[in-house]
N, C-alpha and C positions, 0 to 999 in steps of 0.2 A: 448583926443579924444576917443569916444566910439569905442570899437573893434567890428568887425562884426562876432559874433558867430552865426552859422546857421547849421542846419542839425541834424544828430543823434549823440548824445554824450552818450557813455556807462558809466553808473554809476557802476564802476568796483568792482568785487569781490576781496578779498584779499587772495591770495593763502597761505596755511599753510602747515607745515610739520606734520609728525606723532605725534611729541611731542607738537604740538600746536603753535610752533614758526612760525613767518612770514617767508615765503620763498621768499627772494628777487630775487633769480634766477628764480623762477616761475613768479614773478611779471614782470621781464624783458621780459621773453618769452611771457607772456600773452599780455603785452603792444605791443610788436613787431607784434604779430599775429593780434591784433586788427587793427593796422595801415595798415598792408598788406592786410587785408580784406576790406579796404576802409572806415573805420569809420571816421566820421568828427571831433570828439573830444572825450576827455577822462576826467572822473571825478572820481579819487580815493578818498577814505575816506568819501563816502556817506553812506547812510543806508545799501546798499548792500555790502559795503566794511567793515561793522562791526566796524565803527569808535569808538563806545562806548566800545568795548572790547579790544582796543589796548592801549598800553602804549604810553607815549609821544615820547620815542625813536623809537618805531615801526612806529608811525604816520610820524615822520620826515623821517625815512628810506624809507617808502612807497612813500611819496611825492617826495623825491629826486630821487628815482629809476625811477618812471614814467616820471618825467620831463626830466631826463638825457637820458632815452631811447628814448623818443619821439623826442628829438633833434629838436624841433620847427616844426616838420612835421605836427602836428595837435595841436590845442589848448588844454591845460591841465588846468582844474579848480580843485582846491583842496577844499574838504569839510573841513570847519573850525568851524563848529557849536559847541556851548557849552552853558551851562546855564548862565554863567557869561560873560557879555559884555566885560569885561577887558581881559578875557581869549580868547574870539573870536578875539579881536584885536591882541593879542600876536600871536596867530596861523596864522592869516591872514598876519601879517607883515612877519612872518617866511616864509609863502608860497611865498610871493612876493620876498623875498631875495633868495629863492631857484630857482626862475625863472618861477613861475606859471603865466599863462595868466589871471587868475581870481580866485575868490573863490566862493563857494556855501555855503550859510549860512542858516541853519535851525533855526527857532526862539527858544528862551528859552522854554524848553519842560516840565518844572515842575511848574514854578511859576505862570502860567496863567497870563501873562502880559496884561495890558490894551492896547488899540490902541495907546495911547500917548507914553507908554513905548516902544512899538514895533518900532514906528517911531524914538524915541530917540536912541534905540539900533542900528538900521540900519544906522542912521546918524553918530553915533560915529564910526562905523566900516568903512563906506565909507570915512569919513574924515581922517582916520588913514592910508589909503593905496592909491596907485595910479592905481591899477588894478581894473577891474569891479567886482561888487558884483552880484551874482545870488541869489535872494531871493528864499527861498524854502518853499512853502506852502504844508504841508503834515499833515492835521488835524488828520488823522487816527493814527499817532504815536506821535504827539506833544502836544495834548491837546490844540492846538491853531489853529484857522481857520481864515486866512487872506483873507477876501472877496475882490472883485474887487474894492470897494470904498476905503478900507484901502490900497490896493496895489497901487492905483492911488496916494494916499498921499505919499507913500514911493517912488514912481517913481519920485516925485519932487526932491528927494535928488540926487545930482550929484554923479554918480558912481553906483547907484542902477539901473543898466541898463537892468537887465534880471530877469525873474521869472520862476521857475519851478512850474507849477500848477498841483499838484497831487491830484485831486479829480476826481470822476466819472462824474462830471457835466461839460460838455464841453461848455455850454453856458457861463461859467466863462471866457473862452478864449475870446469869443466875447466881453464880457463886460469889461475885462481888456484893450483890444485894444481900445474899444470905449471911455473909461474913461481916460486912460493913453496915448493914441496916440503913437507917435514914441519915447516917453520917456522911455518905457519899452518894450523889446522884449519878447514875450511869448514862452516858451518851454512847451510842454505837459510832464506830468510825468507818468501817467497811460495810458491815451487814446492818442495813437500816431496818427494814421490816422485820427481819428475824430477831433483831435486838429488841424491838418494841414488844414482840410476842413474849420475849423472855423477861420483860419488865423494865426495859430502858425507858427513860423519860425524854430522850432526845436523840438526835443524829447529827453529828458533825459531818456534813456531806460534801463530796466533790461534785456529784451530778447536779446539785442545786445551783452550781454556777451557770448552768445552761437551761435547766428546767425547774426553777424554784417552785412554781405553783404546783407542779405534779408531785414533787417530793413532799411538799407540805400536805397535799391531799392524802398521801399514804399515811403520814403521821396522824392527821386529824381523824381519818376514818378509823384507824386502829384505836386511838384514844377514846372515840365514841363507842367502841365495842363492835364496829362493823368490820370484823376480820375478813369476811368474804369479799366485801367491797375493796378493802385495802389490798388484799392479795391480788385481786384482778387488776387494780391500777399498777401495783408493783410489777406483776408479770408483764404487763404491757411495756413498761419502761426499762426492763432488765437489759435489753440491748444497749441502751444509752448508758446505763449505769456501768455496764461492763466496758463500754468504749472508753471511759475515763478511769478505768481501774489499772492496776499495775503501773508500769513505767510510763503510761500515756496520760497520767493524771494532769500534768501541766500542758504538754503539747496537744493532747486530745481536747482538753477544755478550751484552749485558745483557738484551735482549729475550728471547733464547733461554733464558738462565738463569732469568729470571722465570717463563717458561712451564714450565720444568722443576721449579719449586718452590723456587728460591733467589732471595731478594730482593737483587738486585745494585744496585738503585737506578737512577736516571736518569743519563744522561751529564751531565757537568759543562759549564757554559757555556764557549764559545759553541755547543757541540754541542746538538742537540735530540733528544728521543725520536723514534723512528721514527713516521711517519704511520700511521694506522689500517690502511690496506691492507697495508703492509709488515709491520706487527706481526702481523696475521692470518696472513700467509705464514710468519712465524717460528713461530707456534703450530702451523701445519700441519706444518712440518718436525719439530718436537718430537714431534708425534703420530705422524708417519710412521716416525721412527726409534726411537720408544719411549724417548726420553731422559728421565731422572729424576735429580734431585739428592737423594741420601740418604746421610747419614753412617752 
């Protein structure tokens, strides 16, 4: 039976220590804070979680820590993407064994697969596990763009129940819903409020790393039909949403959290910390919005 994932899901940063090692204590505290702030779901080991810079042991530890800390209070989807279908299956089975509610799977990002290869890739993954798959379309980073027609084909696969649509074209949300119907639930990836207006049931958000309650309010007002109220909240927070957009999604999020009082650590190589000027701009945003991290 399809699980009912809905709302704002944070694609989580991975806290690190000064030596670059993953901070599992930080991961626990960050998970707890997110839940107390009212977030609807959590996704560790996505792009913002720097999954490509983590060892297998670190990935397992991060997944286990978030799942065990969440204690079924909110859904946890684990990012299990890889270039090799067999490795995605291994990681996805591991996530299910750890107690994940679902997996988020970015397409193979180097081999430039054909549409038929992508359909076969997602079919093999979905058939190997019994938890839902969130297909992740992010052409800016993957060299692969899965348009609405292809996603409608993938939606025919049992278990490929969700998509994170991460382009700036919100008409894709409309077209995925039109072509796939209730077989695939759409989450916005970049355009949150705009995706809700087009019919998306959720938002896999970067900005909710630092302002989860505000991002949740945008969704809940929209879901209640208060479009004017949602638009007002959204417009207020656009500067922060933009601050963690583009290439600043990791460095910007970690800088903001540091200024809020949470030691998220530095981005992992090859990423660099923000230059002094941009870091100061992040501190100014924290002060402007009165953001604080406190359990």
